[in-house]
C-alpha positions, -999 to +999 in steps of 0.1 A: -347-875+534-336-839+529-307-831+507-275-822+526-258-788+521-232-802+498-257-814+473-277-781+470-252-760+452-264-763+416-280-729+417-249-714+433-228-727+404-251-710+380-246-677+398-208-682+396-211-688+359-229-654+357-200-639+375-176-653+351-197-642+322-193-607+334-155-609+331-154-595+295-173-564+308-147-561+335-118-564+311-133-537+288-137-514+318-102-521+329-089-513+294-109-481+293-093-471+326-058-482+315-045-447+316-027-436+348-051-442+377-047-424+410-040-448+438-073-461+452-081-462+489-076-497+503-109-516+504-101-539+532-102-515+561-134-516+582-152-483+587-148-475+623-178-466+645-164-431+651-141-411+627-120-381+635-115-354+609-097-322+610-129-304+619-148-326+643-157-361+652-183-378+631-207-398+653-226-429+640-260-419+626-251-382+624-258-363+591-221-365+582-219-403+587-219-426+557-242-456+557-243-477+525-278-489+535-292-456+525-279-454+489-254-483+482-228-456+476-205-434+498-232-407+502-234-389+536-267-394+554-274-357+551-278-361+513-302-390+515-340-383+513-349-410+537-344-420+574-314-443+582-305-451+618-271-465+630-263-485+661-225-488+666-206-515+684-195-491+711-231-485+721-239-523+721-210-529+745-221-501+768-255-515+771-243-552+773-266-559+744-267-597+741-298-601+719-309-581+688-339-570+708-315-552+731-299-535+701-332-524+684-343-504+714-319-478+700-338-473+668-370-452+667-403-470+658-386-505+656-406-531+677-403-569+680-430-588+663-438-622+680-461-634+653-431-637+629-406-649+653-424-673+676-397-669+703-369-684+682-363-659+654-359-621+651-388-603+634-396-566+637-418-538+626-408-503+618-435-476+615-460-504+621-448-525+590-426-555+588-388-553+583-365-574+562-329-584+570-297-578+551-261-589+559-234-567+544-260-553+519-271-588+508-304-605+516-302-626+548-329-652+555-366-653+548-392-626+559-408-652+582-394-681+602-359-666+602-333-672+628-320-659+661-293-633+653-263-627+677-241-597+678-206-613+681-194-603+646-213-570+642-194-538+635-226-517+634-263-520+625-279-498+599-317-495+596-333-481+565-369-469+572-396-476+547-397-496+515-363-502+499-372-523+470-358-499+444-323-506+459-325-540+476-353-558+458-376-581+478-381-562+510-408-556+535-426-522+537-411-513+571-376-512+557-344-532+561-320-540+590-285-543+576-260-562+599-226-548+590-199-574+600-163-570+610-139-574+581-102-587+580-076-561+589-040-556+579-030-548+615-027-578+638-053-578+666-067-604+690-097-598+712-121-618+732-144-618+761-172-634+781-205-624+795-222-642+824-252-636+846-288-642+853-307-674+841-275-693+838-263-671+809-227-675+797-212-663+764-177-663+750-160-651+719-126-649+703-117-625+675-084-629+657-073-608+627-041-598+609-019-600+578-014-632+559+007-642+529+006-626+495-012-593+503-040-610+522-056-604+556-076-628+575-101-629+604-115-657+625-144-650+649-157-678+672-187-674+694-205-696+719-236-689+740-256-707+766-286-696+787-312-715+807-334-686+800-362-669+819-392-692+822-370-720+809-366-705+774-330-715+769-306-713+740-274-729+729-255-713+701-221-720+684-209-698+655-177-698+635-169-671+609-136-671+590-130-645+564-102-635+540-095-603+520-070-604+492-055-571+479-052-582+442-039-547+433-040-512+447-075-509+432-089-544+435-099-565+465-115-599+469-132-608+502-145-643+510-163-651+542-180-681+556-206-683+585-215-715+603-243-712+629-257-740+651-286-724+669-309-742+694-336-721+710-367-732+730-397-712+716-428-700+734-456-684+714-481-687+742-466-666+769-493-659+795-526-668+780-556-645+780-586-657+800-621-661+786-629-624+794-600-611+773-578-603+803-543-614+813-548-635+845-532-626+879-505-654+877-468-654+883-448-643+853-429-676+857-461-695+847-457-718+817-483-730+793-460-741+765-451-777+756-420-786+776-403-804+747-407-774+723-375-769+703-359-753+673-327-766+659-311-746+630-279-752+611-270-723+588-240-723+564-235-692+544-207-683+519-201-648+506-178-635+479-173-598+472-151-583+446-144-545+446-127-529+417-119-491+415-112-483+379-107-446+387-120-420+412-151-418+390-158-454+382-160-485+404-177-519+404-189-543+431-196-579+424-210-600+452-225-635+457-239-653+487-252-688+489-268-701+521-283-734+532-305-736+563-318-768+580-346-762+604-363-786+628-389-773+652-417-781+675-438-751+687-473-745+699-500-731+677-532-722+695-551-725+728-584-711+742-593-704+778-629-712+788-651-695+814-643-725+837-606-716+833-599-747+813-574-743+784-586-762+753-577-765+717-540-769+724-518-781+696-483-779+682-465-777+649-437-800+640-418-786+610-387-796+590-373-773+564-343-776+540-338-742+524-312-728+501-309-691+491-285-678+464-280-642+454-257-627+428-252-590+422-232-568+399-232-531+404-214-502+387-210-467+404-201-438+381-195-402+393-198-377+365-210-341+358-233-326+332-226-289+333-231-276+369-249-308+380-229-336+397-242-372+393-236-404+413-251-431+391-256-467+403-266-494+379-271-531+389-281-566+379-293-592+404-301-629+402-318-647+431-328-683+436-348-698+465-352-735+469-372-749+499-384-783+510-409-782+539-429-807+558-454-797+585-474-819+609-500-808+635-503-825+668-533-823+692-525-820+730-546-826+761-564-797+778-549-778+808-573-782+837-566-749+854-555-717+837-544-702+870-523-732+880-514-750+848-501-785+846-489-794+811-495-831+805-478-840+772-443-854+775-436-863+738-453-863+704-459-900+706-495-910+714-510-877+704-534-874+675-518-857+644-522-850+608-500-837+580-506-800+571-484-800+540-453-816+524-442-792+496-414-779+475-411-742+467-386-727+442-382-693+426-359-676+402-358-638+401-339-616+376-337-579+385-323-547+369-321-515+388-306-480+385-303-449+407-291-413+400-281-389+428-279-354+415-262-324+433-272-289+421-244-271+439-242-273+477-278-266+485-300-289+464-299-327+460-322-350+441-323-388+440-344-411+418-343-449+415-361-476+396-361-514+397-377-541+376-381-577+389-391-608+369-399-638+390-409-674+382-419-696+411-433-731+417-451-745+447-459-781+445-467-810+469-494-823+492-515-800+514-545-804+536-577-787+523-587-776+558-564-771+587-581-797+609-586-835+612-615-832+588-593-820+560-582-841+530-546-842+518-543-835+481-515-830+457-513-797+439-488-780+416-487-742+410-464-723+386-466-686+383-447-658+366-448-622+378-431-590+370-433-557+388-415-523+388-408-502+419-393-468+423-382-441+447-377-404+443-367-377+468-350-343+473-329-326+498-325-288+505-295-278+526-297-241+535-266-245+556-238-271+560-254-284+593-291-284+583-309-305+557-346-307+549-358-337+528-388-352+512-391-386+496-414-413+481-406-450+478-423-482+468-418-519+476-430-552+462-420-588+465-434-623+463-435-637+498-424-673+495-423-688+530-431-719+550-453-703+576-485-705+556-499-733+535-512-707+511-492-695+482-490-658+470-513-649+441-500-613+439-469-594+451-470-579+486-468-541+481-459-511+501-454-473+497-442-444+518-442-406+518-417-390+542-406-355+550-380-347+576-349-328+588-314-337+597-293-312+616-262-308+637-264-281+664-241-265+690-208-270+672-214-307+667-226-314+702-262-324+691-273-345+661-310-345+655-330-364+629-368-360+627-393-373+602-430-373+594-442-404+576-472-420+559-467-457+551-489-484+536-486-521+532-510-543+512-516-579+501-497-596+529-506-629+545-527-628+576-545-655+595-578-642+608-598-657+637-625-680+624-606-688+592-598-724+601-561-714+606-557-706+569-537-675+558-550-652+531-536-621+513-561-598+531-536-578+550-537-541+545-523-515+569-515-478+571-493-459+596-489-422+600-467-405+625-436-386+636-403-401+649-371-386+662-335-399+668-311-377+688-275-379+698-261-354+724-224-351+732-220-323+758-185-332+770-157-355+761-168-390+773-204-380+778-229-394+752-266-394+752-287-412+726-324-412+724-353-420+701-391-417+701-421-423+678-457-413+680-479-429+653-514-439+643-512-474+628-545-486+613-558-517+596-575-509+563-585-544+554-623-549+550-620-585+562-641-597+591-630-618+621-647-636+650-639-644+686-664-670+698-651-670+734-658-633+737-691-635+717-679-615+687-689-628+653-680-615+618-669-581+629-649-559+605-613-554+614-612-521+595-599-492+617-583-514+643-546-513+654-525-539+637-514-567+660-483-562+681-478-526+672-476-498+699-486-463+690-458-448+710-423-459+721-392-441+734-358-450+746-329-430+760-294-440+771-270-418+790-234-428+795-204-409+810-168-421+811-143-402+833-115-389+811-086-382+835-073-388+870-069-420+890-102-434+879-098-426+842-118-451+822-146-456+848-180-451+833-216-450+844-247-455+822-285-454+827-313-459+803-351-458+801-373-477+777-411-472+772-435-491+750-472-483+748-501-508+748-506-532+719-530-559+709-527-596+703-557-599+678-571-581+648-603-572+666-583-554+694-601-574+721-569-587+737-548-559+751-512-560+762-505-532+787-478-505+783-445-507+803-415-487+813-382-502+823-349-489+836-314-503+829-280-493+844-243-500+839-209-494+854-177-502+836-140-498+839-120-496+807-082-498+802-063-499+769-061-537+768-091-548+790-124-538+803-149-550+829-186-541+832-217-549+852-251-543+837-284-543+855-315-548+834-350-540+845-336-522+876-370-517+892-381-553+886-411-542+865-436-569+858-443-563+821-449-579+788-426-574+759-451-581+731-482-601+723-483-637+710-512-651+691-531-660+722-513-643+751-484-620+760-447-628+765-434-617+800-403-596+801-372-606+821-373-596+858-344-578+874-312-594+860-275-588+863-248-595+838-210-592+841-187-588+812-149-591+807-132-582+775-096-580+764-079-565+734-043-569+721-031-551+690 
């Protein structure tokens, strides 16, 4: 029996002790700053999506915007030698973004990755490489087998492109998606709303915030979602997020937040299966090959504590801790093969039960100082991270499907089907990290940033595993204990010839030990990544146009891949490289008229010398070197155009239209199974008043028959023409 959440807090207690141990350092710092301190800005006010200054409005993602994901400090984006994209709540509402996939269309080069999500979790690539998740700057879930993220409590989404290990530690080479959540406010406000529409979809949320006793402010957000889903891929989600901010003093705040998520999603990692000739058959997009009782049930409980202390205008400290427990129970399909006779053979499923706990403690000091004419913003930090996972996986064999073109799925339960245990194991890790960063300003025109991080990790992986992923394998006990240490860094510079134009160049590295329950293999070396990037950030036409453009060269090595013909076993043979150019643009011609767009053109390439086979298509032991990595398109673009009438009898009426394009991609390392490109059109009409708003959104307006992304053995059909209505209210 798995341990309940309440009994898995020993590691969290250790982190709390570390926090208490830091108290003497805090006291010394407070004593050093005991001289008269200028009043600090309140820490409990959420940064709004748009900020008005005396000069002009600062739009999210513009060079003047501040996104902590780029530097962990209050540095404007124009001074950061890296690409950081921002998706604000306002844009999410305009587009009626219900899923994170909807939101990520607004970020150049970001694409959903089915192989990591299996239809029940969010996984993405950026610039062809995998992305990691953060929540309010702290790690959020594993790199594989994560969870389905909603947008109900999101203030904005920030995406750092490329390796960010020098700042955020264990992170994938594509970068990090940082979900910035809504914080308690001193001013009373209650808002809520509902969305309803196609496929039996209905959502509702309530958001209540305001002052409480003794200089505290609270917030409670409750969310519920239900959808029958296209092709029966339904979901039921309940989430509750209370939070509290205490203004201990003018220069000190303590924020405590709790997230409870109950997520049930039906997964499909088959989609429409490829036939024996490597083509997608001419069948209805409603066709289903997946096991009807597939399921994922996840319960997530996450507690976060953040203490901000401003000693002076020059010195501040942030101490944060999160502890999270996740219970996962799933049944999902694994593999299938279509024969020349259109019989679907080799069908099986994975039943998995995970009990995972993640604890992270961070302590960071930010110091602003000068050495002669050079201004410094110095960040120094310490991090402790613990991972503790129990996982049990069984494989079940299912009957063939007699006809690929008219499938009848025979299994009705797991009972009576041949099965074997793949593994029953326990994985633990402890990581201690030290990191530092210095941002130097040589006057108004030249900026330089350098960062370094050292990680020391000890990890154990013990339990029973099957020697071969088949009935012929033998279950054996094994115990592995490893210790690794590695150092990563970043460096970059910015040249600003004018206030509204910045050129930059940067290099960054990433490394981490990938401890996950997807593969029965264990990592023998860190997964590594690196990136070289040059670009420009500019504001044109008196603030009416914001343009960010970048050239990049990114590599990822030593990641787990499961190659065809390898008996279903994953190995650290993964090695990719991606070169390209991307662009994000915001245009604001008139008051109420906003256009956002992004595009990427790249050449992703597999550099692994491994070989793969496809017996069905008669290919044996062919090198995968030079192929396009699975699930990655070479070109994508998206544009959204929205105008809201500013005066007159219909003031508040708005219209929006958007276009999304994704190029072709492949479901296999050999590039034999191609998923075609597609272009879809969305539209919206809304009417907004000070206290309420109503909107109708039409998605896939032309009813395009398309595939969003490949699975292991097929391609996942996109939703047909669908309609959603939204009602929202706001009282403050």
